C-alpha positions, 0 to 999 in steps of 0.5 A: 169302095168310094162314097158319093156325097149327096143330100141323102148320104149327108142326112144318113151321116147325121148332117142336116140340110136346109128343109125349104130350098133357097128362093131363086134370086135375080142377082145373087151376090154370094154363092154361100150363105154360110161364112167363117168369122173374121180372125187372126192368122193360125194353123188348123187341122180338120178331121173329116172321118169317113168322107173322101171328095168325090171324083171330079170326073164323076161330078162333071158328068152329071147335070149341072144342077146336081154338081152345084148341089154337091158343091153346096153339100160339100161347102156346108160339111166344110163350114160346120167342121171349120166352125168346130175346129175354130178356123177364121176366114182368110185375110191373106195367102193360104196353104192347103194340104190335103191327105186322104187316109185310105182304108182297107181295100179303097183305091186312090183316085187321081191326084189332080182331081182331089182338090178341084172340087174342094177349092170352090166351097173353100172360097165360098165359106171364106176359108181361102180368099180366092183359088188364084196363085196370088191367094192360095199356094199350090194345094198338096195331095197325099195318100196314107193307109190307116184302119180309120178312113177319112180326109185331113185338111191342113190349113195354114197362113203364108206370110211371105210372097204376097204381093 
């Protein structure tokens, strides 16, 4: 059973979304209003219980506005999890390791689909500077089995190899 991350699903899980829609602006400089605070280098492990990123194939079949809403909901979900773990904004190259912990009877989705929907929201909130190879080493995706299912994202700063 896969879970579709929609605004209704996030409200059901206890997350609050903005009550009023954002007013359209002609020139919008930043995609997300939520930004991580500045800070030093480090390593962080984020645990998102009972949540898996949606499949890119499923999201891309929908209308572009719904895809944008899903990405915004993912960005908000990641932002509050990062604030809880005290993750700071990226100053240099970072490494992301994505681990999907599958519960009983859950099927794995394609590995190439996993990180693609997470990278844009990670850039918007400042977890990574850019999703180019200069600022992000190749994201790793691993599957595990356990009784409690969810997603673990390990974030670490890379000191060598930045040009």
